[in-house]
C-alpha positions in Angstrom: -13.6 -4.3 -3.1 -13.0 -0.8 -3.7 -10.2 1.2 -1.8 -11.5 4.5 0.0 -14.2 6.8 -1.6 -12.1 9.6 -3.5 -13.0 11.1 -6.7 -10.0 11.7 -9.2 -9.4 15.6 -8.4 -9.7 15.0 -4.6 -6.2 13.9 -4.1 -4.5 17.3 -4.7 -7.2 19.0 -3.1 -6.4 17.0 0.1 -2.7 17.7 0.1 -3.5 21.5 -0.1 -5.0 20.9 3.6 -2.2 21.9 5.8 -3.3 19.0 8.6 -2.4 16.6 6.0 1.3 17.8 6.2 1.2 18.1 9.4 0.5 14.6 10.2 3.4 13.1 8.0 5.8 16.2 9.2 5.1 14.5 12.4 5.5 11.1 11.5 9.0 10.4 13.1 9.9 7.0 11.5 9.0 8.6 8.1 10.9 11.9 8.5 13.9 10.3 10.3 14.7 7.4 7.8 14.4 10.1 4.9 16.9 12.5 6.4 19.2 9.5 7.6 19.3 8.1 4.0 19.9 11.3 2.3 22.6 12.7 4.8 24.3 9.6 5.0 24.7 9.7 0.8 26.3 13.6 1.2 29.0 11.7 -1.3 26.5 11.0 -3.8 24.7 14.3 -3.5 27.4 16.6 -3.1 27.2 19.2 -6.6 24.4 17.0 -7.7 20.9 18.5 -9.5 18.1 17.2 -7.5 14.6 16.5 -8.5 11.8 16.5 -5.9 8.8 15.0 -6.8 5.4 16.0 -4.6 7.8 18.0 -2.6 5.1 19.4 -0.2 6.7 21.8 2.4 10.3 21.3 0.6 11.4 19.1 3.6 13.0 16.5 1.1 14.5 19.4 -0.8 16.4 21.0 2.9 18.0 17.7 3.1 19.3 17.5 -0.1 20.9 20.7 0.5 22.1 19.9 3.7 23.9 17.1 2.0 25.4 18.8 -0.5 23.1 19.3 -3.5 24.2 22.2 -6.1 20.4 22.5 -6.8 17.3 21.0 -6.2 13.7 21.7 -8.0 10.9 21.2 -5.7 7.9 20.5 -7.7 4.7 21.0 -5.9 0.8 20.6 -7.4 -0.9 22.1 -4.8 -0.5 26.3 -4.7 -1.2 27.0 -1.3 1.5 24.2 0.3 3.7 25.7 -2.5 3.8 29.1 -1.3 4.4 27.8 2.2 7.3 25.8 1.2 8.9 28.9 -0.3 8.5 30.5 3.0 10.1 27.9 5.0 12.9 27.5 2.2 13.6 31.1 2.7 13.4 31.1 6.5 16.2 28.3 6.2 18.8 30.7 4.0 18.2 28.2 1.1 16.0 30.0 -1.6 19.1 30.2 -3.8 19.5 26.6 -3.7 16.1 25.3 -4.0 13.4 26.6 -6.6 10.0 26.0 -6.2 8.1 24.9 -9.4 3.5 24.9 -9.0 3.0 22.8 -11.4 1.8 19.1 -12.1 5.2 17.0 -13.2 3.4 16.1 -16.1 2.9 19.3 -17.4 6.3 20.7 -16.0 8.7 22.6 -18.3 12.2 22.0 -15.9 14.9 24.2 -16.5 17.6 21.6 -17.2 17.4 18.8 -19.6 18.8 16.2 -16.7 18.8 15.5 -13.1 21.1 12.9 -10.7 18.7 12.3 -8.0 15.0 11.9 -7.9 13.6 12.4 -4.1 10.0 11.5 -3.2 8.0 10.6 -0.4 5.2 8.8 -3.1 4.1 5.9 -0.9 0.5 5.6 0.3 -1.7 3.3 2.3 -0.6 -0.3 1.3 2.2 1.6 -1.1 0.0 2.0 -4.1 -3.0 4.1 -2.7 -3.1 7.5 -4.0 -0.3 6.0 -6.6 1.8 9.1 -6.7 4.2 6.6 -8.0 2.9 7.0 -11.6 4.1 10.9 -11.6 7.6 9.9 -9.9 7.9 7.3 -12.9 7.1 10.1 -15.5 9.8 12.2 -14.0 12.4 9.7 -14.0 12.0 8.4 -17.9 11.9 12.4 -18.6 14.6 13.5 -16.8 16.5 11.1 -14.6 20.7 10.5 -16.0 19.9 7.1 -17.5 23.2 5.3 -16.4 24.1 7.0 -13.2 20.9 8.8 -11.8 19.4 7.4 -8.6 16.1 7.3 -6.9 15.3 7.8 -3.5 13.9 5.4 -2.2 15.2 2.6 -4.4 13.3 -0.4 -3.6 9.8 -0.8 -2.5 8.2 -3.9 -1.1 4.4 -4.6 -0.5 3.7 -6.9 2.2 0.4 -9.6 2.4 -0.6 -11.4 5.6 -3.7 -13.1 7.0 -5.0 -11.7 10.2 -7.4 -12.1 12.7 -9.3 -9.0 14.0 -11.5 -10.6 17.0 -10.6 -7.1 19.4 -11.5 -4.6 16.5 -14.7 -6.5 15.6 -16.0 -6.7 19.2 -15.4 -3.0 19.4 -17.0 -1.9 16.0 -19.9 -4.7 15.5 -20.4 -6.6 19.3 -20.6 -3.2 20.9 -24.0 -2.8 19.1 -25.8 -5.8 20.2 -26.9 -4.0 24.0 -26.3 -0.4 23.7 -27.6 1.0 26.9 -30.1 -1.8 26.8 -31.7 -0.9 23.5 -31.8 -3.1 20.7 -29.2 -1.2 17.7 -29.1 -4.3 15.3 -29.3 -2.0 12.8 -26.6 0.2 13.7 -24.6 -3.1 13.5 -25.9 -4.0 9.9 -24.9 -0.9 8.6 -21.4 -0.8 10.1 -20.9 -4.1 9.0 -21.7 -2.8 5.3 -19.3 0.0 5.6 -16.5 -2.2 7.2 -16.6 -4.6 4.0 -17.0 -1.3 1.2 -13.3 -0.2 2.2 -10.2 -1.4 3.9 -9.6 0.1 7.3 -6.5 1.6 8.5 -5.6 0.5 12.0 -2.2 -0.8 13.7 -2.2 -4.4 14.3 -0.2 -6.3 16.6 2.1 -9.6 15.8 -0.2 -11.8 17.7 -2.8 -11.0 15.2 -0.7 -12.4 12.3 -1.8 -16.0 11.6 1.3 -16.3 9.6 4.4 -14.8 8.5 4.0 -12.1 5.6 4.7 -12.8 2.3 6.0 -10.1 -0.3 3.1 -9.5 -2.7 5.2 -7.0 -5.0 8.8 -6.0 -5.0 9.5 -2.8 -7.0 13.0 -1.4 -8.3 12.4 2.3 -8.6 15.0 2.5 -11.2 13.6 -0.1 -14.0 9.8 -0.4 -12.7 7.5 0.2 -15.6 4.5 2.4 -15.5 2.0 -0.3 -17.1 3.2 -2.4 -14.2 1.3 -0.7 -11.5 -1.9 -1.0 -13.4 -2.5 -4.7 -11.7 -0.4 -6.5 -9.0 -1.5 -10.1 -8.7 -0.5 -12.8 -7.0 -2.5 -16.2 -7.2 -0.1 -18.6 -5.2 0.1 -17.6 -1.8 0.1 -20.2 0.6 0.2 -19.7 4.2 0.2 -22.0 7.5 -1.7 -21.2 10.4 1.0 -20.5 13.6 -2.2 -20.8 16.4 -5.9 -21.6 16.2 -8.0 -18.5 15.3 -10.4 -17.2 13.0 -9.6 -15.7 9.6 -10.8 -12.2 9.4 -9.1 -10.5 6.4 -5.7 -9.9 4.9 -3.3 -6.5 6.0 -0.7 -5.0 3.7 2.0 -2.9 4.6 5.6 -1.6 3.1 9.1 -1.2 3.3 11.1 1.4 1.3 14.7 1.0 1.1 17.4 3.9 0.2 20.8 2.6 -1.0 23.3 5.0 0.5 27.1 5.3 0.0 27.3 4.1 3.6 24.6 1.7 4.5 21.4 0.7 3.5 18.6 2.5 5.2 15.2 1.3 5.3 11.7 2.5 6.1 9.4 -0.1 7.6 5.6 0.1 8.2 4.8 -3.3 9.5 3.2 -4.7 12.9 6.1 -4.5 15.2 8.0 -1.5 13.9 7.5 2.4 15.3 4.1 3.3 14.1 3.7 5.8 11.0 0.5 7.4 9.6 0.5 4.4 7.1 -0.3 2.0 9.9 -1.5 -1.2 8.4 -4.4 -1.8 5.6 -6.7 -4.2 6.6 -9.1 -6.1 3.8 -11.9 -7.8 5.6 -13.6 -10.9 4.0 -17.2 -10.7 3.9 -17.7 -14.5 5.2 -16.1 -14.0 8.1 -17.6 -10.5 8.7 -21.2 -11.5 8.3 -20.6 -14.7 10.1 -19.1 -12.8 13.3 -21.8 -10.3 13.3 -24.7 -13.3 13.1 -23.4 -15.5 15.3 -22.2 -12.6 18.1 -19.0 -13.8 17.9 -19.7 -17.7 18.8 -17.0 -19.0 16.3 -19.8 -20.6 14.6 -19.2 -20.9 10.6 -16.8 -18.3 11.1 -13.3 -19.1 9.1 -11.8 -21.1 11.9 -8.3 -22.6 11.4 -6.4 -24.5 13.4 -2.4 -24.4 14.4 -0.5 -26.0 11.3 -3.6 -25.8 8.8 -2.5 -24.8 5.5 -4.6 -22.5 3.0 -4.2 -20.9 -0.5 -5.2 -17.4 -1.4 -5.0 -15.1 -4.3 -4.8 -11.3 -4.2 -5.4 -8.7 -7.2 -4.8 -5.2 -7.1 -6.1 -3.1 -9.9 -6.1 0.4 -10.8 -9.6 2.1 -10.5 -11.0 2.8 -14.0 -11.9 6.5 -13.3 -9.0 7.2 -10.9 -5.3 5.3 -11.4 -4.7 6.9 -8.2 -6.9 4.2 -6.1 -6.9 0.4 -6.9 -9.7 -2.3 -6.2 -8.7 -4.8 -3.8 -9.7 -8.9 -4.9 -9.2 -11.5 -2.5 -9.8 -15.3 -2.7 -9.3 -18.1 0.2 -9.3 -21.8 -0.4 -9.7 -23.8 2.6 -10.6 -26.6 1.2 -7.6 -28.7 1.9 -7.3 -27.6 5.4 -4.5 -29.9 6.0 -1.8 -30.1 8.6 1.0 -28.3 7.0 3.2 -31.3 7.7 1.3 -33.6 6.0 0.7 -31.8 2.9 1.5 -32.8 -0.4 1.6 -30.5 -3.2 1.2 -33.3 -5.8 -1.6 -34.3 -4.2 -5.2 -34.5 -6.1 -8.0 -32.3 -4.4 -10.8 -34.8 -3.9 -13.2 -32.1 -2.9 -16.6 -33.0 -4.7 -17.1 -29.2 -5.5 -14.0 -29.1 -7.6 -15.4 -31.8 -9.6 -18.6 -29.8 -10.5 -19.0 -28.1 -14.3 -18.5 -24.8 -14.0 -19.0 -22.0 -17.0 -15.9 -20.3 -18.5 -15.5 -17.6 -17.3 -17.3 -18.3 -14.1 -17.7 -15.9 -11.3 -17.3 -18.0 -8.2 -14.6 -17.7 -5.9 -12.9 -20.9 -6.8 -9.4 -20.5 -6.8 -8.9 -22.3 -10.9 -12.3 -20.3 -11.8 -10.4 -17.2 -10.6 -7.4 -17.7 -12.4 -9.1 -18.5 -15.4 -11.2 -15.5 -15.9 -8.2 -13.3 -14.9 -6.2 -15.1 -17.5 -9.2 -14.4 -20.3 -9.7 -10.8 -19.0 -6.0 -10.1 -19.3 -5.8 -11.5 -22.7 -9.0 -9.6 -24.1 -7.3 -6.4 -22.6 -4.2 -6.8 -24.7 -5.9 -7.6 -27.8 -8.0 -4.6 -28.0 
């Protein structure tokens, strides 16, 4: 599954649209947590040089000055937004404290050799979509003081969780089964392919979570390497169903953590928290969605699991070849054991006949073993090119 349909240049084009900034500035949890984290770090920001990467309309730069920063360099690629931010900064009487630089960070000649703090709101959907983090890490490696430099946010966690999406699928697929007494199955088929071609961005409830979320990736922004972002892989995810339901897909969300001089401040974007513009990102499983549509939500041949059933899965996020700001998502699920969690033995041999069949190497099937072998071979080939 490829995430969203964007061309490489469209990222910066979209951020020159004022409606995007209107959406982000109206995201109260987002803005409030950044403000709280920066103002609670006034002892750390006092008389410091701050670099704001992807500064947008300048709100984080303004917060930094309010926290006592000596000077802020606000770097914004989009010309229209950079000019707007200059007006906003002047309206707040901070033009002597904030310098707006309209340039891509990778091409920038910064007027200073080093900075004390980097602030940035770089997160995209499921944390890494848009992947502005590459630019933030470039700035960190080039200008941040090695020992004493600070990153805001400091840590990031990406989560994954199996989910059921019955209500959403009823609204978007079953809806067409009887549309004003006409046959609109063709519409349903087309929309089904749309749902499977890219992730959906929706707010899900806690009762849609089949099990507790698990950490897919944890990033220390002071030490993470740019190359680490090329691929995020986890092959040993194990979940235990806390209810009987159908498995329709997997949801992704994130937290970012700020280490202040008072306390830790965390921006949560998961279910059960105040909703943000990121919402949650859901990758639907083709088998479940085709079955749902073909059987008109009768739970026939769907990925139905019972309470306390245990199942395994893998998740792979790979940067797209033509646009590293986008990721391709691969998910596999193994329900072959389908055992009660209480009876599960980690050392038990899998007696499924399918696993005993001969498979070619590499194999393109979704068997967990075959996926692991294929991924290992591809990684070896890439490292030895």
